[in-house]
MIDOSE-1310 file (N, C-alpha, C; in nm, 2 decimals, decimal comma, always signed):
residues 172
msll	+23,70/+9,71/+4,75/+23,51/+9,65/+4,73/+23,50/+9,56/+4,85; +23,61/+9,46/+4,90/+23,60/+9,37/+5,03/+23,56/+9,51/+5,15; +23,66/+9,56/+5,17/+23,57/+9,66/+5,29/+23,45/+9,62/+5,34; +23,44/+9,72/+5,16/+23,26/+9,78/+5,22/+23,18/+9,59/+5,23
avvv	+23,20/+9,53/+5,16/+23,13/+9,39/+5,19/+23,12/+9,35/+5,36; +23,28/+9,37/+5,42/+23,24/+9,39/+5,53/+23,21/+9,51/+5,63; +23,19/+9,64/+5,60/+23,11/+9,76/+5,68/+22,93/+9,65/+5,64; +22,91/+9,65/+5,52/+22,82/+9,56/+5,47/+22,76/+9,45/+5,60
avls	+22,79/+9,33/+5,65/+22,83/+9,21/+5,68/+22,78/+9,32/+5,84; +22,91/+9,37/+5,88/+22,87/+9,44/+6,04/+22,73/+9,51/+6,08; +22,74/+9,61/+6,00/+22,62/+9,63/+5,99/+22,49/+9,58/+6,02; +22,44/+9,46/+5,91/+22,37/+9,43/+5,88/+22,34/+9,31/+6,00
vlvv	+22,50/+9,27/+6,07/+22,47/+9,25/+6,22/+22,41/+9,32/+6,32; +22,46/+9,48/+6,30/+22,39/+9,53/+6,44/+22,28/+9,56/+6,38; +22,18/+9,62/+6,31/+22,02/+9,58/+6,28/+22,02/+9,49/+6,33; +22,05/+9,32/+6,27/+21,96/+9,20/+6,36/+21,94/+9,31/+6,53
vnlf	+22,08/+9,26/+6,58/+22,09/+9,26/+6,70/+22,04/+9,33/+6,74; +21,98/+9,47/+6,72/+21,91/+9,60/+6,73/+21,76/+9,57/+6,68; +21,73/+9,54/+6,62/+21,60/+9,41/+6,62/+21,51/+9,35/+6,72; +21,61/+9,24/+6,77/+21,60/+9,12/+6,87/+21,57/+9,20/+7,03
lsfa	+21,67/+9,32/+7,05/+21,67/+9,38/+7,16/+21,57/+9,49/+7,15; +21,51/+9,50/+7,04/+21,39/+9,65/+7,06/+21,24/+9,53/+7,09; +21,27/+9,41/+6,98/+21,10/+9,35/+7,11/+21,07/+9,30/+7,20; +21,28/+9,30/+7,22/+21,25/+9,25/+7,36/+21,20/+9,35/+7,49
ligr	+21,28/+9,46/+7,46/+21,18/+9,62/+7,51/+21,05/+9,62/+7,51; +20,98/+9,62/+7,44/+20,88/+9,57/+7,33/+20,76/+9,49/+7,44; +20,83/+9,38/+7,46/+20,82/+9,28/+7,49/+20,80/+9,32/+7,63; +20,86/+9,32/+7,77/+20,88/+9,40/+7,88/+20,77/+9,48/+7,89
lrvl	+20,76/+9,66/+7,79/+20,65/+9,73/+7,81/+20,53/+9,65/+7,82; +20,50/+9,61/+7,75/+20,37/+9,52/+7,73/+20,32/+9,46/+7,88; +20,42/+9,36/+7,94/+20,41/+9,34/+8,08/+20,39/+9,39/+8,16; +20,46/+9,59/+8,20/+20,46/+9,67/+8,29/+20,34/+9,72/+8,30
qemv	+20,27/+9,75/+8,11/+20,10/+9,79/+8,11/+20,07/+9,74/+8,18; +20,03/+9,60/+8,15/+19,95/+9,56/+8,22/+19,94/+9,48/+8,36; +20,03/+9,54/+8,43/+20,08/+9,59/+8,57/+20,06/+9,65/+8,59; +20,06/+9,78/+8,55/+19,97/+9,94/+8,60/+19,80/+9,94/+8,53
srgg	+19,82/+9,83/+8,52/+19,61/+9,82/+8,44/+19,56/+9,77/+8,54; +19,62/+9,69/+8,54/+19,55/+9,57/+8,72/+19,59/+9,65/+8,80; +19,63/+9,76/+8,80/+19,67/+9,86/+8,96/+19,77/+9,81/+9,05; +19,83/+9,75/+9,04/+19,93/+9,72/+9,19/+20,08/+9,64/+9,09
vmkd	+20,12/+9,57/+9,12/+20,25/+9,51/+9,12/+20,26/+9,34/+9,14; +20,22/+9,25/+9,04/+20,25/+9,12/+8,99/+20,33/+9,09/+9,08; +20,29/+8,96/+9,12/+20,35/+8,89/+9,22/+20,44/+8,82/+9,13; +20,57/+8,78/+9,22/+20,65/+8,70/+9,23/+20,58/+8,52/+9,11
pnlp	+20,61/+8,42/+8,99/+20,57/+8,37/+9,05/+20,61/+8,23/+9,10; +20,70/+8,28/+9,20/+20,79/+8,18/+9,23/+20,79/+8,11/+9,40; +20,66/+8,29/+9,42/+20,62/+8,26/+9,57/+20,56/+8,16/+9,57; +20,60/+8,07/+9,71/+20,47/+8,00/+9,73/+20,33/+8,02/+9,70
qpgd	+20,26/+7,94/+9,68/+20,18/+7,97/+9,61/+20,04/+7,88/+9,70; +19,88/+7,97/+9,75/+19,86/+7,96/+9,80/+19,77/+7,75/+9,83; +19,74/+7,73/+9,87/+19,75/+7,60/+9,89/+19,84/+7,45/+9,86; +19,92/+7,57/+9,85/+20,07/+7,46/+9,84/+20,05/+7,39/+10,05
pvrp	+20,10/+7,31/+10,06/+20,14/+7,24/+10,17/+20,28/+7,32/+10,21; +20,24/+7,35/+10,31/+20,45/+7,41/+10,45/+20,49/+7,21/+10,41; +20,65/+7,16/+10,34/+20,72/+7,07/+10,37/+20,75/+7,12/+10,51; +20,82/+6,95/+10,51/+20,85/+6,94/+10,68/+20,99/+7,02/+10,71
fqal	+21,03/+7,08/+10,80/+21,17/+7,12/+10,85/+21,16/+7,16/+10,97; +21,28/+7,17/+11,05/+21,32/+7,16/+11,18/+21,39/+7,31/+11,21; +21,42/+7,34/+11,29/+21,50/+7,43/+11,33/+21,50/+7,50/+11,48; +21,59/+7,53/+11,49/+21,62/+7,57/+11,68/+21,66/+7,72/+11,68
teeg	+21,57/+7,80/+11,80/+21,65/+7,91/+11,79/+21,79/+7,93/+11,88; +21,77/+8,00/+11,86/+21,94/+8,04/+11,96/+21,86/+8,02/+12,15; +21,74/+8,06/+12,15/+21,75/+8,00/+12,28/+21,69/+7,84/+12,33; +21,68/+7,78/+12,20/+21,70/+7,63/+12,26/+21,53/+7,58/+12,15
vqls	+21,43/+7,67/+12,11/+21,31/+7,67/+12,06/+21,34/+7,55/+11,94; +21,22/+7,50/+11,96/+21,24/+7,37/+11,78/+21,12/+7,46/+11,77; +21,17/+7,48/+11,63/+21,12/+7,54/+11,54/+21,08/+7,45/+11,45; +20,91/+7,37/+11,38/+20,90/+7,32/+11,31/+20,80/+7,38/+11,18
deal	+20,73/+7,24/+11,12/+20,62/+7,27/+11,08/+20,51/+7,24/+11,14; +20,53/+7,10/+11,25/+20,38/+7,08/+11,32/+20,36/+7,17/+11,35; +20,44/+7,30/+11,41/+20,36/+7,46/+11,52/+20,27/+7,45/+11,32; +20,29/+7,45/+11,28/+20,21/+7,54/+11,15/+20,12/+7,41/+11,10
rtgv	+20,08/+7,31/+11,23/+19,95/+7,23/+11,12/+19,84/+7,23/+11,17; +19,80/+7,39/+11,23/+19,65/+7,37/+11,31/+19,69/+7,53/+11,36; +19,57/+7,63/+11,29/+19,56/+7,72/+11,29/+19,61/+7,88/+11,23; +19,67/+7,96/+11,22/+19,70/+8,05/+11,22/+19,83/+8,10/+11,19
slvg	+19,94/+8,11/+11,13/+20,08/+8,13/+11,18/+20,15/+8,25/+11,05; +20,20/+8,29/+11,10/+20,31/+8,35/+11,01/+20,42/+8,33/+11,03; +20,51/+8,33/+10,85/+20,65/+8,27/+10,86/+20,72/+8,37/+10,76; +20,86/+8,42/+10,81/+20,91/+8,51/+10,75/+21,05/+8,46/+10,74
ffts	+21,17/+8,58/+10,56/+21,30/+8,46/+10,56/+21,35/+8,64/+10,57; +21,44/+8,69/+10,60/+21,46/+8,78/+10,64/+21,66/+8,76/+10,59; +21,71/+8,89/+10,52/+21,87/+8,90/+10,54/+21,94/+9,02/+10,56; +22,02/+9,05/+10,58/+22,07/+9,22/+10,68/+22,09/+9,25/+10,51
sckp	+22,14/+9,24/+10,43/+22,19/+9,31/+10,36/+22,09/+9,32/+10,21; +21,95/+9,30/+10,25/+21,89/+9,36/+10,11/+21,72/+9,49/+10,22; +21,76/+9,63/+10,20/+21,73/+9,71/+10,19/+21,57/+9,71/+10,20; +21,49/+9,57/+10,19/+21,31/+9,59/+10,14/+21,30/+9,49/+10,29
cata	+21,43/+9,42/+10,33/+21,42/+9,34/+10,46/+21,40/+9,44/+10,56; +21,38/+9,59/+10,55/+21,45/+9,65/+10,69/+21,31/+9,75/+10,68; +21,29/+9,77/+10,56/+21,15/+9,86/+10,60/+21,04/+9,71/+10,63; +21,03/+9,57/+10,60/+20,95/+9,49/+10,64/+20,99/+9,43/+10,83
rqql	+21,11/+9,44/+10,83/+21,12/+9,49/+10,96/+21,08/+9,59/+11,06; +21,07/+9,72/+10,99/+21,02/+9,86/+11,08/+20,87/+9,84/+11,03; +20,85/+9,79/+11,00/+20,68/+9,74/+11,01/+20,62/+9,63/+11,04; +20,68/+9,58/+11,11/+20,64/+9,47/+11,18/+20,69/+9,47/+11,33
lerp	+20,78/+9,60/+11,33/+20,82/+9,66/+11,48/+20,69/+9,74/+11,49; +20,66/+9,83/+11,44/+20,59/+9,91/+11,46/+20,46/+9,82/+11,49; +20,44/+9,73/+11,41/+20,24/+9,72/+11,42/+20,24/+9,59/+11,40; +20,30/+9,51/+11,55/+20,36/+9,37/+11,50/+20,23/+9,28/+11,50
ptlp	+20,19/+9,14/+11,49/+20,15/+9,04/+11,41/+20,11/+8,97/+11,50; +19,96/+8,95/+11,51/+19,89/+8,90/+11,66/+19,93/+8,77/+11,66; +19,98/+8,73/+11,49/+19,92/+8,58/+11,43/+20,09/+8,52/+11,54; +20,11/+8,42/+11,57/+20,26/+8,35/+11,59/+20,31/+8,40/+11,49
fmaf	+20,47/+8,39/+11,53/+20,52/+8,49/+11,42/+20,73/+8,35/+11,39; +20,68/+8,31/+11,32/+20,86/+8,23/+11,31/+20,94/+8,31/+11,19; +21,02/+8,39/+11,22/+21,12/+8,46/+11,21/+21,28/+8,38/+11,12; +21,30/+8,37/+10,98/+21,49/+8,34/+10,97/+21,50/+8,40/+10,91
vegs	+21,65/+8,44/+10,97/+21,70/+8,46/+10,92/+21,87/+8,44/+10,87; +21,89/+8,50/+10,75/+22,01/+8,36/+10,62/+22,12/+8,45/+10,69; +22,25/+8,41/+10,76/+22,31/+8,46/+10,76/+22,43/+8,37/+10,95; +22,54/+8,47/+10,94/+22,57/+8,38/+11,07/+22,56/+8,48/+11,13
pqdp	+22,53/+8,42/+11,28/+22,46/+8,51/+11,39/+22,63/+8,58/+11,40; +22,71/+8,53/+11,40/+22,87/+8,61/+11,44/+22,90/+8,78/+11,33; +22,79/+8,79/+11,24/+22,79/+8,87/+11,19/+22,74/+9,00/+11,24; +22,78/+9,11/+11,23/+22,72/+9,18/+11,36/+22,50/+9,27/+11,30
etre	+22,54/+9,26/+11,11/+22,44/+9,39/+11,09/+22,33/+9,21/+11,12; +22,38/+9,09/+11,09/+22,26/+8,94/+11,05/+22,21/+8,99/+11,21; +22,29/+8,94/+11,32/+22,33/+8,95/+11,46/+22,15/+9,10/+11,47; +22,18/+9,20/+11,48/+22,13/+9,29/+11,49/+21,93/+9,33/+11,45
laea	+21,99/+9,20/+11,27/+21,79/+9,24/+11,26/+21,74/+9,12/+11,37; +21,87/+9,01/+11,40/+21,77/+8,89/+11,43/+21,66/+8,98/+11,60; +21,80/+9,04/+11,59/+21,78/+9,07/+11,77/+21,66/+9,20/+11,73; +21,60/+9,23/+11,63/+21,54/+9,34/+11,65/+21,38/+9,27/+11,62
lkrv	+21,38/+9,12/+11,52/+21,31/+9,02/+11,50/+21,24/+8,95/+11,64; +21,28/+8,91/+11,73/+21,28/+8,85/+11,83/+21,20/+8,96/+11,93; +21,21/+9,09/+11,87/+21,06/+9,14/+11,94/+20,92/+9,15/+11,93; +20,89/+9,04/+11,83/+20,75/+9,01/+11,79/+20,72/+8,87/+11,67
akva	+20,94/+8,84/+11,70/+20,89/+8,66/+11,67/+21,02/+8,55/+11,72; +20,96/+8,46/+11,71/+21,05/+8,32/+11,70/+21,14/+8,28/+11,67; +21,28/+8,36/+11,61/+21,39/+8,33/+11,55/+21,52/+8,26/+11,50; +21,50/+8,23/+11,40/+21,61/+8,12/+11,39/+21,71/+8,19/+11,24
fttv	+21,84/+8,16/+11,31/+21,91/+8,17/+11,23/+21,92/+8,01/+11,10; +21,96/+8,08/+10,96/+21,89/+7,95/+10,83/+22,06/+7,99/+10,70; +22,03/+7,92/+10,62/+22,15/+7,96/+10,57/+22,06/+7,90/+10,45; +22,10/+7,87/+10,29/+22,00/+7,93/+10,17/+21,97/+7,78/+10,15
dgpa	+22,07/+7,66/+10,22/+22,05/+7,54/+10,18/+21,98/+7,48/+10,34; +21,90/+7,55/+10,37/+21,87/+7,47/+10,58/+21,68/+7,46/+10,50; +21,68/+7,32/+10,61/+21,63/+7,31/+10,59/+21,47/+7,35/+10,58; +21,49/+7,48/+10,62/+21,34/+7,62/+10,58/+21,38/+7,69/+10,52
hkaf	+21,45/+7,68/+10,43/+21,51/+7,74/+10,33/+21,43/+7,59/+10,21; +21,46/+7,50/+10,23/+21,43/+7,42/+10,20/+21,27/+7,33/+10,13; +21,25/+7,36/+10,29/+21,14/+7,43/+10,32/+20,94/+7,50/+10,23; +21,02/+7,61/+10,24/+21,02/+7,71/+10,22/+21,02/+7,81/+10,01
eppg	+21,14/+7,79/+9,99/+21,26/+7,76/+9,84/+21,22/+7,96/+9,86; +21,23/+8,02/+9,90/+21,22/+8,21/+9,94/+21,30/+8,26/+9,76; +21,19/+8,28/+9,68/+21,24/+8,30/+9,57/+21,34/+8,48/+9,57; +21,34/+8,54/+9,72/+21,38/+8,69/+9,72/+21,39/+8,68/+9,88
ypll	+21,44/+8,80/+9,91/+21,42/+8,82/+10,09/+21,33/+9,01/+10,06; +21,24/+9,02/+10,15/+21,21/+8,93/+10,24/+21,08/+8,83/+10,15; +21,05/+8,73/+10,28/+20,97/+8,64/+10,20/+20,82/+8,64/+10,32; +20,78/+8,64/+10,31/+20,63/+8,65/+10,41/+20,51/+8,57/+10,33
vrve	+20,46/+8,47/+10,45/+20,40/+8,38/+10,43/+20,32/+8,34/+10,56; +20,20/+8,34/+10,51/+20,07/+8,35/+10,60/+20,04/+8,24/+10,56; +20,05/+8,08/+10,64/+20,02/+7,98/+10,72/+19,83/+7,94/+10,74; +19,74/+7,85/+10,70/+19,64/+7,79/+10,80/+19,65/+7,68/+10,74
dgkv	+19,62/+7,59/+10,89/+19,67/+7,51/+10,95/+19,70/+7,41/+10,78; +19,89/+7,45/+10,79/+19,94/+7,37/+10,75/+20,01/+7,33/+10,60; +19,87/+7,42/+10,51/+19,91/+7,50/+10,41/+19,95/+7,70/+10,40; +20,00/+7,72/+10,25/+20,02/+7,81/+10,25/+19,90/+7,91/+10,21
aaag	+19,84/+8,07/+10,31/+19,73/+8,10/+10,24/+19,79/+8,21/+10,16; +19,89/+8,32/+10,16/+19,93/+8,38/+10,14/+20,07/+8,44/+10,15; +20,10/+8,45/+10,06/+20,27/+8,53/+10,08/+20,31/+8,60/+9,95; +20,42/+8,67/+9,97/+20,48/+8,81/+9,86/+20,59/+8,87/+10,00
nrls	+20,63/+8,97/+9,95/+20,74/+9,03/+9,99/+20,73/+9,16/+10,10; +20,58/+9,19/+10,09/+20,57/+9,32/+10,17/+20,43/+9,22/+10,31; +20,42/+9,34/+10,39/+20,34/+9,26/+10,52/+20,20/+9,27/+10,46; +20,15/+9,38/+10,37/+20,08/+9,41/+10,31/+19,99/+9,28/+10,22
dvlp	+20,13/+9,21/+10,12/+20,04/+9,09/+10,05/+20,00/+8,95/+10,10; +20,05/+9,00/+10,31/+20,03/+8,84/+10,33/+19,90/+8,86/+10,42; +19,92/+8,97/+10,56/+19,80/+9,01/+10,62/+19,67/+9,08/+10,57; +19,54/+9,04/+10,63/+19,46/+9,12/+10,57/+19,48/+9,30/+10,61
């Protein structure tokens, strides 16, 4: 009799867990259905938002060129964050090299300059941008707080105009 009570209790717990997982799955499906009905992909809510001011930062390129928020205070510029370990970064890099932006472009590559893959990424981006190496706790990261890679931000007169993970998100 006690064995039957244990089996019923275990099955009851499994049914409740299954119920919670089903509700979570249904909720996620509703979000995905909403994304499809809007005809695209929902943007990450953690991306820099249009109208956000660019916070102060400074970084040096290997050539000794100073990159800072001051350069973004007037005009329109593009800022990008990349890392060698992400496949979408490789896609964004290829798009940038095939169709270089006409805007001034600052690129921040997360990682060590001694790492061959990080070095390769930085060298490729140097063809279209001023490139500085950065870390996740560096000033540029603190200024833009990239939620993931790649992050591309169009800045107009010191404020975020558009942000996204694809070039098409930020360039008209």
